[in-house]
N, C-alpha and C positions, 0 to 999 in steps of 0.2 A: 543449099546455099541459100543466102536470102538477098534480095536486092539492097543495097546500100544506097543511101542518099547520097548524089554527086552535084558538087557546085558547077553550073555551066560554065563553059569556056571563056566566055565573055565577062565573068562575074570575078571580080578580084575581091579577095577579103582584104580590108585595111585594116591592121591592128592599131588600136589607140597607142596615144602617147605613152601611157604608163606603162605598158609592155616593153619598152626599150631596155635593153641590157647593156650594161659597160662592159667593156672588154676585161678578161679578167688580168689582174697584175698583183704585184707583191712578191717579196721574197720567198715566203713558202710556197706560194704556187708555183715560182719559177722553180724551184727546187724539185717538186713532184712532177712538174712537166719534163723537165730533164731525165728524172727517172724513168719516167713512162716511155719518152721516145728510145732511150738508151737500151732499156732492156725490152722494149717492145712490149709492153705490159697492156692488157686490156681491161677499161673498167665502162660500165654500163654509163658513167658520167660523160665520157667523152664521145662513146658511139651514139648514146641519145642525146647529143648535142644540148645537154641540160643547161638552162641559163645561169644555175647557180653554181657553176663546177669551179668557178675561180675561189667565190666566197668557201666554199666547202672544203676542196684541196687547202686553202690557206687556214683553215682550222684544224686539217688532219684527219677530215673525214674523207672515206670514197666509198664508192658504191661497186659490187661485182656482181653479175650474172652467170649463175652455175646450169647446169644439166641441158646446153646447147643452147642455139638461136632459132629453133625451129618449135612453134609452140602446138600444142593438139587442139587449141580452140582458136575462135575467130572472133575475137571481139572487134565490134566496129570501131574503136577508138584507138586502137593499140597497131602500132608499126612492125611489130614483130611478126616474121613469116608465120604462116600456118601451112602444116602439112606432116608428113610422117618423119619424127625425129630421127637423128642418127641413133647408134648404140652408145649407152654411158659409157662416159670415159672415167675409168675407174681410178685415175691419176690426177683426176681435176682437183679434189682437195689438196694434195699437197702443192699444186702448182698455183691455186688462189693463195694458200698458206705464204708461199715464196714471194708472190707479188706482195702482198701485205707487208710482210716484213721489209722488202727492198724499198717499198713507198713510205715504210715509217709510220704507217697508218695507225692514229691512235683511235679511231671510232670507224669501225669498219661495218659496212650496209651490204648484207647479203640477199639476193632475190633469185629468182628463177622463173622460165617459163613453165607452163602447165604440163605436165607428163602424165596424162591419162591413161597413156599406153603401159604404163608399167605398174606391175601388181603394189610394189610399195609407194608409187606416186613419186618417187624420186627421194623420199624421206631417208634412206640409205645414206646417199650423196649428202644430203643436207645434213645429217649429223656428223658425218666424217669429216666434212669441210669444215665446220664450226669446232670440231677437236682439234683439227690439224693447225687451225690459226690459231689454237690456244696454246698449243707445243711450240710452234715458232714464235709468237709476240703474245706472251703471257699477260701483256699489261695493255693488250688492245681490247677495247670494249666492244661488245657485237650486238647489232638490231637485224633479226632475219624478218625478210619480208614474204611472207608465207602464201602459196595457193591454199585452194580450200579442201585439196585433195578427195574432191568427190563425196565428201562427208563421211570418207571412212578415218574415224578419229584415231583409230591404232596408229596409223601412219603419222598423224599429226602428233601423237603422244610420244613416237619414237625422237621427234626434233625438240618438243618441250622436255624431254627429259635430259638433254644436256645444257637446259638453263641459258639460254642466249639472257642477254641482260635486258633487252627489248624484243618483242616479238608483234610484228605487224601482220594483219591482212585487211587489203582494201574494199573498203564497199564500193568503192569506184562512182556510185551513181545513186539517185533516190529510186525507192520502190517502183514506181509507175514508170521508170524509163528503162528498169533492167533487162527486160526481156529484148529491147531494143539495141540495148548498148553491151549488155554481158550476153550475148547468145546462148551459150553453154552454162552459165552461172545462175545461182538462186540467191534473191535478195535474203530471203531466211536462213539460208544455209550458211551463207556468210556471217550472218549475225551469230548462228549455232558455232561457228568456227570461232568466232571472238569471244563467246561465253566459255568456251572450253581452254581458252589460253589464260582468261582472267581467273578462271578457277584453279588454275594450275598455281596460281599466285605470282604472275609474272606482270611486267610492265606492259601492257596492252596498248594497239596503236592502231588508227585505221585512217583512210583519207578517202576524200569526194572531189571529183570534178565539177567544176561547176560551167553553166553556158551550152550545156546539151538541150537545153529545153525545158528545164524545170522552173519551177515556180518556188516563191519565197516559201509558201507552206509546205512543199515537197521537202526542202532543205530542212526546215525546223523539225519536220517528223523524222526525217533521216539521223538528225543529231541527235535526237532524244532515243530513237532505238538505238545508237551506238553507246550512248551514255547508260542506256539499260540494261545492255549486254556487258557491262564492265570495262569499256573503253576508256583509259587514262588519257590518251594524245590522241588529239583530232587536228587533221590537216585539210585545210581546203584551198584549192587552187583553180586558175582557168585553164578549161581545157583549149588546146592546139590542136588542130586538125594535121596529122601527119600526110597525107596525099589527097588528091581528089576524090579517092575511092573511098575515104573514110565518113565516118560522121561528119556533117559539117557542123562548126560553130553557130550556135543559135543566137548566144548573145554574147557581148562584151561585158562582164560584169565590173562594176566599177569599183574602185579602193575604198570607198565609203560603204559600199555592201558589203565587203568583206571585213571591214571592220566592225561593223553589225553583227555580222555572224560570231565575228570572234568575241565580242562582248558577250553575246546571248550563251556561248558555249561556254564559258568561263562562268556565268550566272548558273547555268546546267550543273555545273560541279566537276568540268574536264578540267585535270591538273596542269595540259598545255594546249594552246589552241594555236596552231599557225595557221594564218588566213591571211591571203595576200593574191594577186593576180600571178606572182610567178611561184608561189610555193609548188613544191613538188613533195613527193612521199618523204625524202631523206632529208629534204630542209630543216636545219639547224637539229639534226638528228644527235648531234654530241652533247646537247643541252638537254634530253630527254632523261638522263639518269639520275632521277629522284629516289628517294626513299619510300617505299610501299607501306 
């Protein structure tokens, strides 16, 4: 284990005004909220307190996490528990597919913990979940936010073979901060993962959190690396510290700076750049279904 930076007990992080979130409202949101409560469905939107939950649910988008809620990695930014995961639940694909059908999800985002304990890295459950959703909800489009499978590209290929509409793997931070922020991950391995996805002819997506201590030149370098790796869709958002034991917020990035990064990204050639303080990986995911 490494020593993580901890905010002193007497230091209170005051969020800037631009991070205020409106309460979710609207007919579509209310409908989905009712279904989730009635059938006791689980989404990462809800458990992760996503600031965009109302907007996404209103647009027919929801995100589900598979392969349990215990991760084999201990990234300093992530609130998911680290430890020895439970055995794989082979019924999970059908349960997720049932939830997607009940919620009438138009665009479904699937993510997972890292399962470095498994020989297949969880890729069999990944593929079966995608296939199960397509059987139950053939009109639902899919985005998969994948782990790096520790560089085992045969496991990655198993998921790519079922052809999700969008395939995402997050770089999360800049090269200079990767060892500090993503302890068991590797910057270049993530880029290799994205190259594999793009080479398979799939819509390729990645995201970076800002406010971890990066400089502008670090961000521009990472953006160029992602574009060169074949990424089509880029998301940039403000990092928010889950607990005092996680990596602290070093900077509050202004909306104008996010706007600048979006302009630069579009000039680089990305097809979509979602850049703003409240942007998360699946933000506006339903809009990223362009022709390759």
